[in-house]
C-alpha positions as CSV (number, residue, x, y, z in Angstrom):
1,M,0.1,-0.1,0.0
2,K,1.2,3.4,-0.9
3,M,0.4,6.3,1.6
4,T,-0.8,8.6,-0.9
5,P,-1.8,12.4,0.4
6,I,-5.7,11.7,0.5
7,I,-5.0,8.4,2.9
8,K,-2.4,10.7,4.7
9,D,-5.3,13.4,5.4
10,F,-7.8,10.7,6.2
11,V,-5.4,8.6,8.9
12,V,-4.4,12.0,10.3
13,H,-7.9,13.2,11.0
14,W,-9.3,9.8,12.1
15,G,-6.3,9.7,14.9
16,E,-7.2,13.6,15.6
17,M,-11.2,12.2,16.0
18,G,-10.2,9.0,18.1
19,T,-8.4,11.2,20.7
20,K,-11.5,13.3,21.1
21,W,-13.3,9.8,21.2
22,G,-11.3,8.4,24.0
23,I,-9.6,6.4,21.6
24,N,-5.4,5.9,21.9
25,R,-4.4,8.2,18.3
26,T,-2.5,5.8,16.8
27,V,-5.2,3.0,17.3
28,A,-7.3,4.9,15.2
29,Q,-4.8,5.7,12.6
30,I,-4.3,2.0,12.3
31,H,-8.0,1.6,12.4
32,A,-8.1,4.2,9.3
33,L,-5.3,2.7,7.6
34,L,-6.7,-0.9,7.5
35,H,-9.8,0.0,6.4
36,L,-8.7,2.3,3.3
37,S,-6.0,-0.7,2.3
38,P,-7.4,-3.2,-0.2
39,E,-5.4,-5.7,1.2
40,P,-4.5,-6.9,4.8
41,L,-1.2,-5.0,6.2
42,S,1.7,-6.9,8.4
43,A,2.5,-5.3,11.4
44,E,6.1,-4.3,9.9
45,E,4.1,-2.8,7.0
46,I,1.7,-0.3,9.4
47,T,4.9,0.3,11.4
48,S,6.5,1.7,8.2
49,L,3.6,3.3,6.8
50,L,2.7,5.3,9.8
51,M,6.4,5.8,11.1
52,V,5.7,4.8,14.9
53,A,7.1,1.9,17.1
54,R,6.4,-1.6,16.1
55,S,5.3,-2.2,20.3
56,N,2.7,0.8,19.6
57,V,1.6,-0.9,16.6
58,S,1.3,-4.5,18.6
59,N,-0.6,-3.0,21.4
60,S,-2.8,-0.9,19.0
61,L,-3.3,-3.8,16.8
62,K,-4.4,-6.0,20.1
63,E,-6.9,-3.1,21.4
64,L,-8.6,-3.1,17.7
65,E,-8.9,-7.3,17.8
66,N,-10.7,-6.4,21.3
67,W,-13.2,-4.2,19.8
68,G,-13.7,-6.8,17.1
69,L,-13.0,-4.2,14.4
70,I,-10.3,-5.6,12.4
71,K,-9.0,-9.9,12.5
72,V,-5.5,-11.9,11.5
73,T,-5.7,-13.4,8.2
74,H,-2.9,-15.7,6.8
75,T,-1.6,-16.4,3.4
76,I,-0.2,-19.6,2.4
77,G,3.5,-19.8,2.1
78,D,3.7,-16.3,4.3
79,R,4.3,-16.9,7.8
80,K,3.6,-13.3,8.5
81,E,0.0,-12.2,10.2
82,R,-1.6,-10.0,8.6
83,Y,-4.3,-7.4,9.5
84,E,-7.5,-6.2,7.8
85,C,-10.2,-4.3,8.9
86,M,-14.1,-4.5,8.6
87,K,-15.2,-3.0,5.6
88,D,-18.8,-2.7,5.9
89,V,-19.1,1.0,7.7
90,W,-22.4,-0.2,9.0
91,E,-21.6,-3.0,10.5
92,M,-18.5,-1.2,12.0
93,F,-20.7,1.3,13.4
94,R,-22.7,-1.1,14.8
95,V,-19.7,-3.1,16.6
96,V,-18.4,0.4,18.3
97,L,-21.9,1.0,19.6
98,D,-22.0,-2.4,21.1
99,Q,-18.5,-2.3,22.5
100,R,-19.1,1.5,24.1
101,K,-22.8,0.4,25.2
102,K,-21.0,-2.4,27.6
103,R,-18.0,-0.3,28.3
104,E,-19.6,3.0,29.6
105,I,-23.8,2.6,29.3
106,D,-24.1,-0.7,31.2
107,P,-21.8,0.1,34.2
108,T,-23.6,3.8,34.5
109,L,-27.0,1.9,34.3
110,E,-25.7,-0.4,36.9
111,V,-24.8,2.1,39.0
112,L,-28.1,4.4,38.6
113,R,-30.0,1.1,39.6
114,N,-28.2,0.6,42.4
115,C,-28.5,4.4,43.6
116,V,-32.2,3.8,43.3
117,V,-32.7,0.6,45.4
118,E,-30.0,2.5,48.1
119,M,-32.8,5.5,48.0
120,D,-35.2,3.3,48.3
121,Q,-33.9,1.8,51.3
122,S,-32.6,4.6,52.8
123,K,-35.3,7.0,52.2
124,S,-32.9,9.7,53.4
125,E,-31.9,11.5,49.9
126,D,-33.6,14.5,49.3
127,P,-36.2,14.8,46.6
128,Y,-34.3,17.0,43.9
129,T,-31.4,13.9,44.3
130,R,-34.1,11.2,44.1
131,K,-36.0,13.2,41.0
132,Q,-32.6,13.7,39.2
133,I,-31.5,10.1,39.5
134,T,-34.6,8.6,38.9
135,E,-34.9,10.6,35.2
136,F,-31.3,9.6,34.6
137,L,-32.1,6.3,35.0
138,A,-35.5,6.3,32.8
139,F,-33.4,8.3,29.9
140,F,-30.9,5.7,29.9
141,E,-33.8,2.4,29.9
142,I,-35.4,4.2,27.2
143,M,-32.2,4.7,25.2
144,T,-30.8,1.3,25.9
145,D,-34.6,-0.4,24.8
146,W,-34.2,1.5,21.7
147,Y,-30.8,0.5,20.8
148,N,-31.7,-2.6,21.7
149,R,-34.7,-2.9,19.2
150,M,-32.6,-1.2,16.8
151,R,-29.4,-3.5,17.2
152,V,-31.0,-6.4,15.4
153,L,-32.6,-4.7,12.6
154,P,-31.1,-5.3,9.5
155,I,-29.1,-2.2,8.0
156,N,-31.4,-2.2,5.1
157,K,-34.7,-1.7,7.7
158,I,-32.7,0.8,9.9
159,L,-32.0,3.2,6.7
160,E,-35.6,3.1,5.9
161,V,-36.4,4.3,9.5
162,L,-33.9,6.9,9.3
163,H,-35.5,8.1,6.1
164,V,-39.1,7.9,7.7
165,K,-37.8,10.0,11.2
166,K,-36.2,12.4,8.0
167,R,-40.0,13.2,6.7
168,I,-41.1,13.1,10.1
169,T,-38.8,15.5,11.7
170,R,-39.6,17.7,8.5
171,A,-43.4,17.9,9.0
172,L,-43.0,18.2,12.7
173,Q,-40.6,21.5,11.8
174,R,-43.3,22.7,9.5
175,G,-46.0,22.1,12.1
176,G,-47.5,19.4,10.4
177,K,-48.5,21.4,7.2
178,K,-47.8,20.2,3.8
């Protein structure tokens, strides 16, 4: 793979976006590089293309594997491990959302539920705090339920929902007038 100016711009940008999302810059850059590469790349090729330490590449590849965004491939006659990225952006988005839900939303739901149980048992929390935590919990439960329902739909059905949502939003913005 050749690092063209466009590929470089995208890889650098994806790395910057990754840091804003709480992802290590090199992890995000490797993800972008593998997403744009038509062929699986070895760790050595990634190291050379991104000009980063081999150990950083190894750790980043493990992180991407843990997220389920890349997989190891092998070629007959070649002992090198090569890495390829999930190419379907919708499926990739789904995997990322699943991981974020598991790592961020699920623990938050557990804490909120525990807070409600403790408030119910102790009866000591002031009404304002009770209201805020209860509303937070209700919000997270509604959004999690919505996500779980959307999660099982095929991508073409999700796209239909998004197009319908766009028409509904436009109608609501016009006040229901055609």
